[in-house]
C-alpha positions as CSV (number, residue, x, y, z in Angstrom):
1,X,-2.1,-14.7,-34.1
2,X,-0.1,-17.7,-35.3
3,X,-0.4,-20.6,-32.9
4,X,-0.2,-24.2,-33.7
5,X,-2.6,-26.5,-31.8
6,X,-0.5,-28.3,-29.2
7,X,-0.6,-32.1,-28.7
8,X,-2.7,-33.4,-25.8
9,X,0.3,-34.0,-23.5
10,X,1.9,-30.6,-24.3
11,X,-1.4,-28.8,-23.8
12,X,-1.9,-30.5,-20.4
13,X,1.6,-29.4,-19.4
14,X,1.0,-25.8,-20.5
15,X,-2.3,-25.7,-18.7
16,X,-0.7,-27.1,-15.5
17,X,1.9,-24.3,-15.7
18,X,-0.9,-21.8,-15.8
19,X,-2.7,-23.6,-13.0
20,X,0.5,-23.2,-10.8
21,X,-0.1,-19.5,-10.9
22,X,-3.8,-19.7,-10.1
23,X,-2.9,-22.0,-7.2
24,X,-0.9,-19.2,-5.7
25,X,-3.6,-16.6,-6.2
26,X,-6.1,-19.1,-4.8
27,X,-4.1,-19.5,-1.6
28,X,-4.0,-15.8,-1.2
29,X,-7.7,-15.4,-1.9
30,X,-8.7,-17.7,0.9
31,X,-6.0,-17.9,3.5
32,X,-6.7,-14.4,5.0
33,X,-10.3,-15.4,5.4
34,X,-9.1,-18.1,7.8
35,X,-7.0,-15.7,9.8
36,X,-9.3,-12.7,9.7
37,X,-9.6,-12.2,13.5
38,X,-5.8,-12.3,14.0
39,X,-5.3,-9.8,11.1
40,X,-7.9,-7.5,12.6
41,X,-6.4,-7.7,16.1
42,X,-2.8,-7.1,14.9
43,X,-3.8,-4.1,12.7
44,X,-6.2,-2.7,15.4
45,X,-9.3,-2.7,13.3
46,X,-12.6,-4.5,13.5
47,X,-13.3,-7.8,11.7
48,X,-15.6,-6.1,9.1
49,X,-12.9,-3.6,8.3
50,X,-10.3,-6.3,7.9
51,X,-12.6,-8.2,5.6
52,X,-12.5,-5.2,3.3
53,X,-8.9,-6.1,2.4
54,X,-10.6,-8.6,0.2
55,X,-12.7,-5.9,-1.4
56,X,-9.7,-3.7,-2.0
57,X,-7.9,-6.5,-3.8
58,X,-10.9,-7.3,-5.9
59,X,-11.6,-3.8,-7.0
60,X,-7.9,-3.3,-7.9
61,X,-8.1,-6.4,-10.0
62,X,-11.4,-5.4,-11.6
63,X,-10.3,-1.9,-12.5
64,X,-6.8,-2.7,-13.4
65,X,-7.5,-5.8,-15.6
66,X,-8.8,-4.0,-18.8
67,X,-6.2,-1.2,-18.4
68,X,-3.3,-3.6,-18.1
69,X,-4.6,-5.7,-21.0
70,X,-4.7,-2.6,-23.2
71,X,-1.2,-1.4,-22.2
72,X,0.4,-4.8,-22.6
73,X,-1.7,-5.8,-25.7
74,X,1.3,-6.3,-28.1
75,X,3.5,-8.2,-25.6
76,X,4.2,-11.9,-25.4
77,X,1.7,-13.3,-22.9
78,X,4.6,-15.1,-21.2
79,X,6.1,-11.7,-20.3
80,X,2.8,-10.4,-19.0
81,X,2.2,-13.5,-16.9
82,X,5.7,-13.4,-15.4
83,X,5.7,-9.7,-14.6
84,X,2.2,-9.9,-13.2
85,X,3.2,-12.6,-10.8
86,X,6.3,-10.6,-9.8
87,X,4.1,-7.5,-9.1
88,X,1.7,-9.7,-7.1
89,X,4.8,-10.9,-5.1
90,X,5.8,-7.4,-4.4
91,X,2.4,-6.6,-3.1
92,X,2.5,-9.7,-0.8
93,X,5.8,-8.5,0.6
94,X,4.3,-5.1,1.4
95,X,1.5,-6.8,3.3
96,X,3.9,-9.1,5.2
97,X,6.0,-6.2,6.5
98,X,3.3,-3.5,6.6
99,X,3.0,-2.2,10.2
100,X,-0.4,-0.5,9.7
101,X,-3.8,-1.2,8.2
102,X,-3.1,1.5,5.5
103,X,0.2,-0.1,4.4
104,X,-1.4,-3.6,4.3
105,X,-4.3,-2.2,2.3
106,X,-1.9,-0.6,-0.2
107,X,-0.1,-4.0,-0.5
108,X,-3.5,-5.6,-1.3
109,X,-4.0,-3.1,-4.1
110,X,-0.6,-3.8,-5.6
111,X,-1.2,-7.6,-5.3
112,X,-4.6,-7.2,-6.9
113,X,-3.0,-5.4,-9.9
114,X,-0.4,-8.2,-10.3
115,X,-3.1,-10.8,-10.0
116,X,-5.1,-9.0,-12.8
117,X,-2.1,-9.2,-15.1
118,X,-1.7,-12.9,-14.4
119,X,-5.0,-14.5,-14.0
120,X,-6.9,-12.8,-16.8
121,X,-4.2,-13.8,-19.2
122,X,-3.9,-17.3,-17.9
123,X,-7.6,-18.1,-18.8
124,X,-7.3,-16.2,-22.1
125,X,-4.2,-18.2,-23.1
126,X,-6.0,-21.5,-22.1
127,X,-8.9,-20.5,-24.2
128,X,-6.9,-20.0,-27.3
129,X,-4.6,-23.0,-26.8
130,X,-7.4,-25.5,-26.5
131,X,-9.6,-26.6,-29.4
132,X,-13.3,-25.7,-29.0
133,X,-14.4,-29.2,-28.0
134,X,-11.9,-29.1,-25.1
135,X,-12.2,-25.5,-24.1
136,X,-14.4,-26.0,-20.9
137,X,-12.0,-28.7,-19.7
138,X,-9.0,-26.5,-20.4
139,X,-10.5,-23.6,-18.4
140,X,-11.3,-26.1,-15.6
141,X,-7.7,-27.3,-15.5
142,X,-6.5,-23.7,-15.0
143,X,-9.2,-23.2,-12.5
144,X,-8.0,-26.4,-10.7
145,X,-5.2,-24.3,-9.3
146,X,-7.7,-22.5,-7.2
147,X,-9.3,-25.8,-6.2
148,X,-6.0,-27.3,-5.2
149,X,-5.3,-24.2,-3.2
150,X,-8.4,-24.7,-1.1
151,X,-7.6,-28.3,-0.3
152,X,-3.8,-28.1,0.2
153,X,-2.5,-24.5,0.3
154,X,-5.1,-22.8,2.3
155,X,-5.3,-25.1,5.3
156,X,-1.5,-25.2,5.4
157,X,-1.3,-21.4,5.2
158,X,-4.0,-21.0,7.9
159,X,-2.1,-23.5,10.2
160,X,1.1,-21.7,9.6
161,X,-0.6,-18.4,10.4
162,X,-2.2,-19.8,13.6
163,X,1.1,-21.2,14.8
164,X,3.6,-18.6,13.6
165,X,1.4,-15.6,13.0
166,X,-0.6,-14.4,10.0
167,X,2.4,-12.7,8.5
168,X,4.1,-16.1,8.2
169,X,1.3,-17.3,6.0
170,X,1.9,-14.3,3.7
171,X,5.6,-15.1,3.4
172,X,4.6,-18.6,2.4
173,X,2.6,-17.1,-0.5
174,X,5.6,-14.9,-1.4
175,X,7.7,-18.0,-1.8
176,X,5.0,-19.8,-3.9
177,X,4.7,-16.7,-6.1
178,X,8.4,-16.7,-6.8
179,X,8.2,-20.3,-8.1
180,X,5.1,-19.5,-10.2
181,X,6.8,-16.5,-11.8
182,X,9.8,-18.7,-12.7
183,X,7.6,-21.3,-14.3
184,X,6.2,-18.9,-16.8
185,X,9.3,-19.0,-18.9
186,X,8.3,-22.6,-19.9
187,X,5.1,-21.4,-21.5
188,X,4.8,-21.1,-25.3
189,X,5.0,-17.7,-27.0
190,X,1.5,-16.3,-27.4
191,X,0.8,-12.9,-28.9
192,X,-2.8,-11.8,-29.1
193,X,-3.9,-8.9,-31.3
194,X,-3.8,-5.6,-29.5
195,X,-7.3,-4.3,-28.7
196,X,-7.9,-0.6,-27.7
197,X,-9.4,0.1,-24.3
198,X,-12.4,1.7,-26.1
199,X,-13.1,-1.6,-27.9
200,X,-12.8,-3.5,-24.6
201,X,-15.2,-1.3,-22.7
202,X,-17.6,-1.3,-25.7
203,X,-18.5,-4.8,-24.8
204,X,-20.3,-3.3,-21.8
205,X,-22.5,-1.5,-24.4
206,X,-23.6,-4.8,-25.9
207,X,-26.8,-5.7,-24.0
208,X,-26.2,-9.5,-24.4
209,X,-22.6,-9.3,-23.2
210,X,-23.4,-6.8,-20.4
211,X,-26.1,-9.3,-19.1
212,X,-23.5,-12.1,-19.0
213,X,-20.9,-9.9,-17.3
214,X,-23.3,-8.7,-14.6
215,X,-24.3,-12.3,-14.1
216,X,-20.7,-13.2,-13.6
217,X,-20.5,-10.9,-10.6
218,X,-23.8,-12.2,-9.2
219,X,-22.6,-15.8,-9.4
220,X,-19.7,-15.3,-7.0
221,X,-21.3,-12.9,-4.5
222,X,-22.9,-15.6,-2.3
223,X,-19.7,-17.7,-2.0
224,X,-17.5,-14.8,-1.0
225,X,-20.1,-13.4,1.4
226,X,-19.7,-16.6,3.4
227,X,-16.1,-17.8,2.8
228,X,-14.5,-14.4,3.5
229,X,-15.9,-14.6,7.0
230,X,-15.5,-18.4,7.7
231,X,-13.3,-17.8,10.8
232,X,-15.8,-15.6,12.7
233,X,-18.7,-17.7,11.3
234,X,-17.2,-20.9,12.9
235,X,-15.3,-19.4,15.7
236,X,-11.6,-18.7,15.7
237,X,-10.6,-19.3,19.4
238,X,-10.0,-22.5,21.2
239,X,-11.9,-25.4,19.5
240,X,-13.2,-23.0,16.9
241,X,-9.7,-22.6,15.4
242,X,-9.6,-26.3,14.5
243,X,-13.1,-26.1,13.2
244,X,-12.0,-23.4,10.7
245,X,-9.2,-25.7,9.5
246,X,-11.4,-28.7,9.2
247,X,-14.1,-26.7,7.4
248,X,-11.6,-25.3,4.9
249,X,-10.2,-28.8,4.2
250,X,-13.6,-30.3,3.7
251,X,-14.6,-27.3,1.5
252,X,-11.4,-27.7,-0.5
253,X,-11.6,-31.5,-1.1
254,X,-15.2,-31.1,-2.3
255,X,-14.2,-28.1,-4.5
256,X,-11.5,-30.3,-6.1
257,X,-14.0,-33.1,-6.8
258,X,-16.5,-30.6,-8.3
259,X,-13.7,-29.0,-10.4
260,X,-12.8,-32.3,-11.8
261,X,-16.4,-32.9,-12.9
262,X,-17.5,-29.5,-14.1
263,X,-15.6,-29.4,-17.4
264,X,-17.0,-32.7,-18.5
265,X,-20.5,-31.8,-17.4
266,X,-20.4,-28.5,-19.3
267,X,-19.1,-30.2,-22.5
268,X,-21.9,-32.8,-22.2
269,X,-24.9,-30.9,-20.9
270,X,-24.2,-27.3,-21.5
271,X,-23.3,-24.4,-19.3
272,X,-26.7,-23.2,-18.1
273,X,-28.0,-26.6,-16.8
274,X,-24.7,-27.0,-14.8
275,X,-25.1,-23.5,-13.3
276,X,-28.7,-24.1,-12.3
277,X,-27.7,-27.4,-10.6
278,X,-24.8,-25.7,-8.8
279,X,-26.8,-22.7,-7.6
280,X,-29.6,-25.0,-6.4
281,X,-27.2,-27.1,-4.4
282,X,-25.6,-23.9,-3.0
283,X,-29.0,-22.7,-1.9
284,X,-29.6,-26.0,0.0
285,X,-26.2,-25.9,1.5
286,X,-26.6,-22.3,2.7
287,X,-30.0,-22.9,4.2
288,X,-28.6,-26.0,5.8
289,X,-25.7,-24.0,7.2
290,X,-28.0,-21.5,8.7
291,X,-30.3,-24.3,10.2
292,X,-27.5,-26.5,11.7
293,X,-24.7,-24.0,12.4
294,X,-24.4,-25.0,16.1
295,X,-23.9,-28.7,15.1
296,X,-20.3,-29.2,13.9
297,X,-20.8,-32.3,11.8
298,X,-23.8,-31.0,10.0
299,X,-22.0,-27.7,9.4
300,X,-19.2,-29.7,7.7
301,X,-21.8,-31.4,5.4
302,X,-23.1,-28.0,4.4
303,X,-19.6,-26.8,3.6
304,X,-18.9,-29.9,1.6
305,X,-22.0,-29.3,-0.5
306,X,-21.1,-25.6,-0.9
307,X,-17.5,-26.6,-2.0
308,X,-18.7,-29.4,-4.4
309,X,-20.5,-26.9,-6.6
310,X,-18.1,-24.0,-6.0
311,X,-16.8,-24.1,-9.6
312,X,-20.2,-25.0,-11.1
313,X,-20.8,-21.2,-11.5
314,X,-17.6,-19.7,-12.7
315,X,-16.3,-22.3,-15.2
316,X,-19.6,-22.6,-17.1
317,X,-19.8,-18.8,-17.1
318,X,-16.3,-18.5,-18.6
319,X,-17.4,-20.9,-21.4
320,X,-20.6,-18.8,-22.0
321,X,-18.7,-15.5,-22.2
322,X,-16.0,-17.0,-24.4
323,X,-18.6,-18.3,-26.8
324,X,-20.6,-15.0,-26.8
325,X,-17.5,-12.9,-27.4
326,X,-17.1,-14.1,-31.0
327,X,-14.2,-12.3,-32.6
328,X,-13.3,-10.6,-29.3
329,X,-13.6,-13.8,-27.2
330,X,-10.3,-13.4,-25.3
331,X,-11.2,-9.7,-24.5
332,X,-14.5,-10.8,-23.2
333,X,-12.9,-13.4,-21.1
334,X,-10.6,-10.8,-19.6
335,X,-13.5,-8.6,-18.7
336,X,-15.2,-11.6,-17.2
337,X,-12.2,-12.1,-14.9
338,X,-12.7,-8.5,-13.8
339,X,-16.3,-9.1,-13.0
340,X,-15.4,-12.2,-11.0
341,X,-13.4,-9.9,-8.8
342,X,-16.2,-7.3,-8.7
343,X,-18.4,-10.0,-7.4
344,X,-15.9,-11.3,-4.9
345,X,-15.4,-7.7,-3.7
346,X,-19.2,-7.1,-3.4
347,X,-19.6,-10.4,-1.7
348,X,-16.9,-9.6,0.9
349,X,-18.5,-6.1,1.4
350,X,-21.9,-7.7,1.8
351,X,-20.6,-10.2,4.3
352,X,-18.8,-7.4,6.2
353,X,-22.0,-5.3,6.4
354,X,-24.0,-8.3,7.6
355,X,-21.5,-9.2,10.3
356,X,-21.3,-5.6,11.4
357,X,-25.1,-5.1,11.6
358,X,-26.7,-8.4,12.1
359,X,-24.0,-10.8,13.2
360,X,-22.5,-13.9,11.7
361,X,-25.7,-15.9,12.1
362,X,-27.3,-13.9,9.3
363,X,-24.5,-14.6,6.8
364,X,-25.9,-17.8,5.4
365,X,-29.5,-16.7,4.9
366,X,-28.4,-13.4,3.3
367,X,-26.2,-15.4,0.9
368,X,-29.1,-17.7,0.2
369,X,-31.1,-14.8,-0.8
370,X,-28.4,-13.7,-3.2
371,X,-28.4,-17.2,-4.7
372,X,-32.2,-16.9,-5.4
373,X,-31.5,-13.6,-7.2
374,X,-28.8,-15.2,-9.2
375,X,-31.0,-18.1,-10.3
376,X,-33.5,-15.6,-11.7
377,X,-30.6,-13.9,-13.5
378,X,-29.4,-17.1,-15.1
379,X,-32.9,-17.8,-16.4
380,X,-33.1,-14.3,-17.9
381,X,-29.8,-14.6,-19.7
382,X,-30.4,-18.1,-21.1
383,X,-31.3,-16.8,-24.6
384,X,-27.9,-15.1,-24.9
385,X,-26.3,-18.5,-25.6
386,X,-28.8,-19.2,-28.3
387,X,-28.0,-16.0,-30.1
388,X,-24.3,-15.9,-29.5
389,X,-21.9,-15.5,-32.4
390,X,-19.4,-18.1,-33.4
391,X,-16.5,-18.3,-30.8
392,X,-13.6,-17.3,-33.0
393,X,-10.8,-16.2,-30.7
394,X,-9.4,-12.7,-31.0
């Protein structure tokens, strides 16, 4: 791969173009959570079943990502990014017009495949464009698209859905996806070496890499177990509807602040210490959410803490996986993206199971238990970083 190191200003612009796409995917990832009761009612299914739309999207992403990466291995990443966003757009249109749960579910699967083509490549391109000393910050810039979505796009989408119907929120995402697809033509030409599917999947046979990839899934389970069911958790009728909007705004503002900090913190202190701090704060926030849920102000404080460290898990983990990948670092980063969606799907499934069997009041303590398990896993994988190969991009 021949790729000149871009200047700081040009690199920032390129990363922002990639972040525009992750912004769109971030809006989609969270907006349905705020409209879940309306989606369930319109499609004539229960809230736990509607929540599994998130699981379907996540599994499509996780399974499709390595296959898409293999099939498109020799293509310019601009092409893959643009086509991926268009496929995502088509899936969103299918959801917006789908009359039944089955058609909306199929649309989620198509959108998940498009997201897999875009997002995995967005982080891989960021990883190879940035010099090693700026890699964590570069990944954080691309991840900032998701952060901005939570503070700006998601509340606006939820408000549009509450006023105009949940399908209107999906049409908003369609329009944003069209803009993001058009912006990909401004990216530099990046061609990565083609890697066979067998080589990609062989990373799962490496015990060190497998440990990190499993940890990636564990890291996002607690967040999605709660956030995917924020509407029923806080109440979606009457005053509860406004509480959902306010909670999403508070979560999003805190998420943006944390995302601005995380890259610098990782570059200075290392990935594992930042993850431990983030998980510890998440544990406190979840236990607080469980203890004070009837008190709106205290609930917002808990959501603010939860949002503040929302990126303290994924961004450091991406840095760890990239470093551990050595000669196949970008391949490892792509698989890591799949595992993020495996974790989000498992988190949504876990949350749905809890809501169906124990009620929304049990969501926070169950998620807190998942955080404890993850803290143990982080400690067990710590030596992987000390034995990782040199992070030479593939």
